[in-house]
C-alpha positions in Angstrom: 13.6 17.5 8.0 13.0 14.1 6.6 12.9 13.1 2.9 10.7 10.1 2.0 11.3 8.2 -1.3 9.3 5.4 -2.8 10.8 2.1 -1.7 12.1 3.4 1.7 11.7 0.5 4.2 11.3 0.9 8.0 11.5 -1.7 10.7 10.3 -1.4 14.2 10.1 -3.4 17.5 6.4 -2.6 17.6 3.7 -1.0 15.4 4.1 2.4 17.1 7.9 2.1 17.0 7.7 1.4 13.2 5.6 4.5 12.7 7.9 6.7 14.9 10.9 5.5 12.8 9.0 6.1 9.5 7.9 9.7 10.1 10.0 10.7 13.1 7.2 11.1 15.6 7.1 10.3 19.3 3.8 8.5 19.5 3.1 6.4 22.7 2.7 2.7 22.6 -0.9 1.4 22.4 -1.8 3.5 19.3 -3.7 1.3 16.8 -4.8 3.9 14.3 -3.9 3.5 10.7 -3.9 7.2 10.0 -1.6 9.7 11.7 -2.3 13.4 11.1 0.7 15.5 10.3 -0.3 18.7 12.0 3.0 18.9 13.9 4.7 19.1 10.5 2.5 21.9 9.4 0.5 19.7 7.0 -2.9 19.9 8.5 -4.7 18.2 5.6 -2.1 15.4 5.0 -2.0 12.2 6.9 0.5 9.3 7.1 -1.4 6.1 6.3 -0.1 2.7 7.5 -2.1 0.0 5.8 -2.0 -3.6 4.5 -2.4 -3.6 0.7 -2.6 -7.4 0.0 -6.4 -7.6 -0.3 -6.9 -9.4 3.0 -9.3 -8.2 5.7 -7.5 -6.1 8.3 -8.6 -3.9 11.2 -8.3 -3.5 15.0 -12.0 -3.8 15.8 -15.0 -5.6 14.3 -16.7 -2.4 13.1 -13.4 -1.2 11.4 -12.5 -3.9 9.0 -10.9 -3.1 5.6 -9.7 -4.6 2.4 -7.1 -2.6 0.4 -5.5 -3.3 -2.9 -2.3 -1.8 -4.5 -3.0 -1.8 -8.3 -1.7 -0.6 -11.7 2.0 -0.9 -11.0 1.6 0.6 -7.5 0.0 3.8 -8.8 -3.6 3.2 -7.5 -5.1 2.0 -4.3 -8.7 0.7 -3.9 -10.1 0.5 -0.4 -13.3 -1.0 0.9 -14.9 -1.1 4.3 -16.1 -4.6 4.9 -17.6 -4.3 8.4 -21.2 -5.2 8.8 -22.0 -2.0 10.6 -21.0 1.4 9.1 -21.8 3.5 12.2 -18.3 3.8 13.5 -17.0 4.7 10.0 -19.7 7.3 9.5 -18.9 8.9 12.9 -15.2 9.1 12.1 -15.8 10.7 8.7 -18.2 13.2 10.1 -15.7 14.1 12.7 -12.4 14.0 10.7 -13.5 14.4 7.1 -12.1 12.0 4.4 -8.4 12.9 4.8 -7.9 12.9 1.0 -4.2 13.4 0.9 -2.2 10.5 2.3 1.4 9.4 2.6 1.0 5.7 2.1 3.2 3.1 4.0 2.5 -0.5 3.1 2.7 -2.8 6.1 4.4 -6.1 5.6 5.4 -5.3 2.0 7.4 -8.4 1.5 4.6 -10.7 2.9 6.9 -12.3 5.5 4.4 -11.9 8.3 6.3 -9.0 9.8 3.6 -6.5 10.8 6.3 -4.1 12.1 7.8 -3.5 8.7 6.5 -0.9 6.2 7.5 0.5 2.9 6.7 4.0 1.6 4.8 3.7 -1.7 4.1 7.4 -2.3 1.7 10.4 -1.8 -1.8 9.5 -2.8 -5.0 11.6 -3.3 -8.6 10.5 -3.1 -10.0 10.4 -6.6 -13.3 8.5 -6.5 -16.0 6.6 -4.7 -17.6 3.4 -5.9 -20.5 3.3 -3.5 -23.2 5.8 -2.5 -22.4 5.4 1.2 -18.8 6.4 0.4 -17.3 3.2 1.9 -15.5 2.1 -1.2 -13.0 4.5 -2.7 -10.0 5.0 -5.0 -6.7 6.8 -4.4 -4.2 7.7 -7.1 -0.5 8.4 -6.7 0.4 12.0 -6.8 4.2 11.9 -6.0 7.0 9.4 -5.4 8.7 11.5 -2.7 7.8 13.8 0.1 9.7 16.2 2.4 8.5 16.3 6.0 9.5 19.5 7.7 8.8 20.3 11.3 6.3 22.7 12.8 6.8 26.5 12.3 7.8 25.9 8.7 4.3 26.5 7.5 5.4 28.1 4.3 5.8 24.5 2.9 2.3 23.7 3.8 1.0 26.2 1.3 3.4 25.0 -1.3 2.3 21.4 -1.1 -1.5 22.1 -0.6 -1.9 24.1 -3.8 -0.6 21.4 -6.3 -2.6 18.8 -4.4 -5.8 20.7 -5.0 -4.8 21.6 -8.5 -4.1 17.9 -9.3 -7.8 17.1 -9.7 -10.3 19.4 -11.4 -13.1 18.0 -9.4 -11.4 19.2 -6.2 -11.8 22.8 -7.5 -15.5 22.5 -8.3 -17.4 25.3 -6.5 -20.0 24.0 -4.1 -22.4 26.4 -5.8 -22.1 24.2 -8.9 -22.7 20.9 -7.1 -26.5 21.1 -7.0 -26.9 21.6 -3.3 -30.2 22.9 -1.9 -30.3 26.5 -1.0 -30.5 25.5 2.7 -27.4 23.4 2.5 -25.5 25.9 0.4 -26.2 28.7 2.9 -24.8 26.6 5.8 -21.7 25.6 3.8 -21.0 29.2 2.8 -21.5 30.4 6.3 -18.7 27.9 7.3 -16.5 29.2 4.5 -16.7 26.0 2.6 -16.6 27.0 -1.1 -15.0 24.1 -3.0 -15.4 20.3 -3.2 -11.9 19.6 -1.8 -13.0 21.4 1.4 -15.9 19.0 1.8 -13.5 16.2 1.8 -11.0 17.8 4.1 -13.3 19.1 7.0 -15.0 17.4 9.8 -18.7 18.4 10.0 -19.3 17.9 13.7 -23.0 18.2 13.0 -26.1 16.4 14.2 -28.0 17.6 11.1 -28.5 14.2 9.4 -30.2 15.7 6.4 -27.3 18.0 5.7 -24.8 15.2 6.1 -26.7 12.9 3.8 -27.0 15.7 1.2 -23.2 16.3 1.4 -22.5 12.6 0.9 -24.9 12.4 -2.0 -23.2 15.4 -3.8 -19.7 14.1 -3.1 -20.7 10.7 -4.6 -22.3 12.4 -7.7 -19.1 14.4 -8.2 -16.5 11.7 -7.5 -18.5 8.7 -8.7 -16.4 6.0 -10.4 -17.7 4.0 -13.3 -18.5 0.5 -11.9 -16.8 -1.0 -14.9 -13.4 0.4 -13.6 -13.9 -1.3 -10.2 -11.5 -4.3 -10.1 -12.7 -7.9 -9.7 -10.9 -8.0 -6.4 -12.9 -5.2 -5.0 -16.1 -6.8 -6.3 -15.1 -9.9 -4.3 -14.9 -12.0 -7.4 -11.6 -13.7 -7.7 -9.8 -13.1 -10.9 -8.7 -16.3 -12.7 -5.1 -17.3 -11.9 -2.5 -18.9 -14.1 -1.8 -22.5 -12.9 1.5 -24.2 -12.7 1.5 -27.9 -13.5 3.9 -30.8 -14.1 3.5 -30.1 -17.8 4.9 -26.6 -17.5 8.4 -26.5 -18.8 9.2 -22.8 -19.5 8.1 -19.5 -18.2 8.6 -15.9 -19.2 10.5 -13.6 -16.9 12.2 -10.3 -17.5 11.3 -10.5 -21.2 13.0 -13.9 -21.8 12.1 -17.6 -21.6 13.4 -19.3 -18.5 13.3 -23.0 -17.7 11.1 -23.8 -14.8 14.0 -25.4 -12.9 15.9 -22.1 -12.8 13.1 -19.5 -12.4 13.7 -19.0 -8.7 17.4 -18.3 -9.3 16.5 -15.8 -12.1 14.0 -14.0 -9.9 16.3 -13.7 -6.9 19.2 -12.6 -9.1 17.1 -9.9 -10.8 15.9 -8.7 -7.4 19.5 -8.4 -6.1 20.4 -6.4 -9.3 17.8 -3.9 -8.4 18.8 -3.8 -4.7 22.6 -3.9 -4.8 23.1 -2.9 -1.2 20.8 -5.6 0.2 22.2 -7.9 2.9 21.8 -11.6 3.4 19.3 -11.6 6.3 17.1 -9.0 4.6 17.0 -11.0 1.4 16.1 -14.2 3.4 13.2 -12.4 5.0 11.9 -11.1 1.7 11.8 -14.5 0.0 10.9 -16.6 3.0 8.0 -19.0 2.5 6.3 -19.7 5.8 5.8 -23.2 7.2 8.3 -24.8 4.8 11.4 -26.7 5.9 13.9 -25.2 3.5 15.3 -21.7 3.2 14.9 -20.1 -0.3 18.1 -18.2 0.5 21.1 -19.7 2.4 24.5 -18.4 3.4 27.0 -20.1 1.0 29.3 -21.3 3.9 26.3 -22.7 5.8 24.9 -24.5 2.7 28.3 -26.0 1.9 28.5 -27.6 5.3 25.5 -29.8 4.4 26.3 -33.1 2.7 23.6 -32.8 0.0 24.2 -29.2 -0.8 25.1 -29.9 -4.4 21.7 -31.4 -5.2 19.7 -28.9 -3.2 21.3 -25.5 -4.1 22.5 -23.6 -7.1 26.1 -23.7 -5.8 28.2 -23.3 -9.0 30.4 -20.2 -9.2 28.4 -18.6 -11.9 25.1 -19.2 -10.0 26.0 -18.2 -6.5 25.0 -14.6 -5.7 27.5 -12.2 -4.1 26.0 -9.7 -1.6 27.8 -6.9 0.3 28.1 -9.2 3.4 28.8 -12.5 1.7 27.7 -15.0 -0.9 24.4 -16.8 -0.9 23.0 -19.9 -2.6 19.4 -20.4 -3.9 17.4 -23.5 -3.2 16.5 -25.5 -6.3 14.4 -28.5 -5.2 10.9 -27.1 -5.8 7.5 -28.8 -5.9 4.7 -27.3 -8.0 2.7 -26.0 -4.9 5.9 -24.5 -3.3 6.8 -22.9 -6.7 3.3 -21.4 -7.0 3.8 -19.8 -3.5 7.1 -18.4 -4.6 5.4 -16.9 -7.7 2.9 -15.1 -5.5 5.8 -13.8 -3.5 7.6 -12.5 -6.6 4.5 -10.9 -8.0 3.9 -9.1 -4.7 7.4 -7.6 -5.2 6.4 -6.3 -8.6 8.3 -9.1 -10.5 6.1 -10.5 -13.3 6.3 -14.2 -14.2 4.2 -15.5 -17.1 3.4 -19.2 -17.5 3.6 -20.4 -21.1 
């Protein structure tokens, strides 16, 4: 048995090794899939989903490229297929269904470039489609924790499946109320497909293009999301960003005004308060800014060995930060461009900084 909780972080030596550590599987190297079905745990309709959620294009082949966004305080995910061709996607969905119940693991959650690190962000369910071809969709968080049990403990499968279906009234819609043609309705009922959630769960394995297109049309009509709720990011229109300039003096963080010169120290200190067991190397990796000469976080003894440490670090006793494996200093010589990069890093960690 393995209990997963939001915030759990897993590191691996490879992509597959990371997955095996996260969900205690024994997958072979070479796997590139983002979805791992949990049949061996008795959850035939739940999949573990390993995905980047930073809005950048990711995928392991040119006809399988995606953009994913973690929104609304990490309670909602928007996903969009951005490949030019949709044939591979359509074949996968026809074969596997839409896998609407997903244990989501965010790859590279600290944006350090480590693709073999993931963080559990919760159990999500498919709650809507933005496009008629069903290539742009929304998932909403259902639970912050999940218990993985091993095969032969199928009684838990029934316990988890029922609340998942009951979580969304649209899932329980009878197919007889979805406006299907009599021809399609007869085929679905002969396959014991009686409710909308089953249309999302099953693979059709059918060459009947008219039937498949009708099912897609009815799923879109039932789960259609108002376009006004589609985020600017998903519409490919960049939202306006706050800009940091030389004239900026103060910022708002953690409900208080902070001088620009000390904002990095405040953010790192707050992060440590929320992660009291964090170690020096992990904290360094989290706040690392690629391609820059300085380290945001430095071991106190290493920093003190440098002749100019008093001008470069917050070294004073009340500003050094004690961790479980030693004290660290925070870098304080920041340019506007570097500070903007740090703000992006902080916001990716869920720490909000407002520019006055």
